[in-house]
N, C-alpha and C positions, 0 to 999 in steps of 0.2 A: 611485878604484879600488875594485873589489869586495873584500869581506873573506872570508877563509876562516873555517871553524868555529873556528879557534884564535884568531881575532881579528886575524890579520895580513893585510895586503893582499898580493894577488898582482899582480906587475907585469904591465902589459899586454903587454910583449914576451914573457913566459913563456907567456901564453895564445895569442899569435900563433904561437909556436914549436910548441906542442902541436897546434894546428890544422894547421900546415904538415906536421908529422910524420905526422899521420893521412892527409893528402892524398898524401904521398909513398908511404906504405905502400899506400894504395889503388891508386895508379898502378902500382906494382911488381906487386901481385897481379893487376891487370887485364892487364898485359903478359904475365905468366907464363901466365895462363889462355889468352890469345890465342895464344901460341906453342904451347901444348899442343894447342889445337884445330887450328891450321894444320898442325902436324906430323902429326896424325891424319888430316887431310884429304888429305895427300899420299900416304897409303897407300891403294891401291885395295881395294875390297870386292866387286868384280864377280866373276862365275864363269861359265865356259864349259865344258860337258862334252858328251861324245858318244861315238860308236863309230866305229872305223876299220874299213873294209870293202874288199874287193877288187872287181873289175869284175863278179864273179858274185854280189855282195851277201853274201859269206861274211865273217865277222869275221876281222880280222888281229890275232892275238895277238902281243904283244911288239914291235910295229912302233913306230918313232920318229915322234912327232907333234910338230910345232912350231907355235907361234902367232905370227903376224906382224901388227903394227899397219900397216894399209895406208895410213894417213895419213902415217906417217913412213918406212915401208918397213923398219923395224927389227924384228928378232926379239925377242919379249917373253919367251917361255918355251919350253922343250922338255921333253917327257916321253915315257915308254914306255907304250904301251897295255897293259892288263892281259890276262890269259888270255882274257877275254871280249871283247877289243877295246876296252874302255872306257878313256877318258882324261878328265882334268879339269885345268883351269887355274883357279887361285884368286888372289885379291889383285889383281884387274885394275882399272886405271883406266878411266874412260869412253873410248870410241873405236871405231873401225871396225877389225875384225879379220878374218883369214882363217886357218883351220887347214890345215896342210899335212902330208901323209904323205911321209916321205923314206926312201930306201933306205939300205943300209949305207955307200954312198959319199957320203951327204948330197945326193943328187939328188932333186928334188921329183918324186914319181910320182903325186900326187893332191892335190886342194885342195877346200876347201869353198866355198860361196858366201860373199860378204862378209856380215859381221854387224855391226850397230850395237849396242854395249853402252852402256847408260845408267849413270849413277852408281849403284852398288850393285845393278846389274842381274844377272839370272841367265838364261843361255841353256842349255837342256838338250835332249837328244834330237838333237843335231847328228850327222849321218851324213857322214863324210868318206870318199870312195871313191877308191881307187887305180885309175886307168884301165889297161887292158891295154897301150895304146900308151905311157903314161907309165912303166909298170913295165919295158917292153922298152927304152925309150929310156934309162931310168935305169940299167938293168943293163948295157946294151951301150955306153953312152957313156963314152969315156975322154977326151973333149975335142971341140973343133970344134963343128959344128952340133948334134950330139947333146946336148952339154952345154947349149947355148943353149936347145934345145926342152924340156929337162927342168928349166930354171930357172923362177922365177916369171915373169920377163918373157916367156920363150918360151911358157909355158902361157897367159898372158893374150893374147899375140899369136895363138896358135892358136884360142882362144875367140873373139876378135874376127874372125878370118878366117871361122870357122864361122858366126858371126852374119851377116857380110856376104854369104856365099854363100846362106844361107837367105833373106835379104831380097831378093837378086837373083832367086832362083828364084820367089819369090812375086810380085815385080813383073813378071816376064816372062810369067807365065801370064795369059791373058785373063779367067779367072774369079776373079781375086784380089779384085775389088771389084764389087759389083752396081751401083755408081754409074757405071760406064763405059758 
């Protein structure tokens, strides 16, 4: 057995206990740091900002803007545009989002294109426009088809129909492709 400076021997079990205690403290500290890092990773750091506008490209002051995660379909946040039509969403996790303008009865009257936000990413200068048709449908709809066509599903359906009609018109004209 090794001797201490006092001349007494330290039992081997005491040395083993001291080494084990250091290891236990190290593991506890490592776990605590890992939990702190993972808790911070769960909080988003991304940001999306832009301006709400009407169909004539004029700013919409004080309008309600909401942010939807299109991967899950869940609303992530809601805010009011400022006097200059500006809005901002912060603390966002990575994902695919769409910004929506809603009227006083919470009907969607305009939507942005989808946006992919990376971890810690920033999207600025987004312009979300309320369409004239969307504003009319949102204001006049008390239920039924009007409510459907002012919802996210209805808007996406109308966009899909519009794209299909455009593709059909292009395909039916003989000058659509010089390879014919």
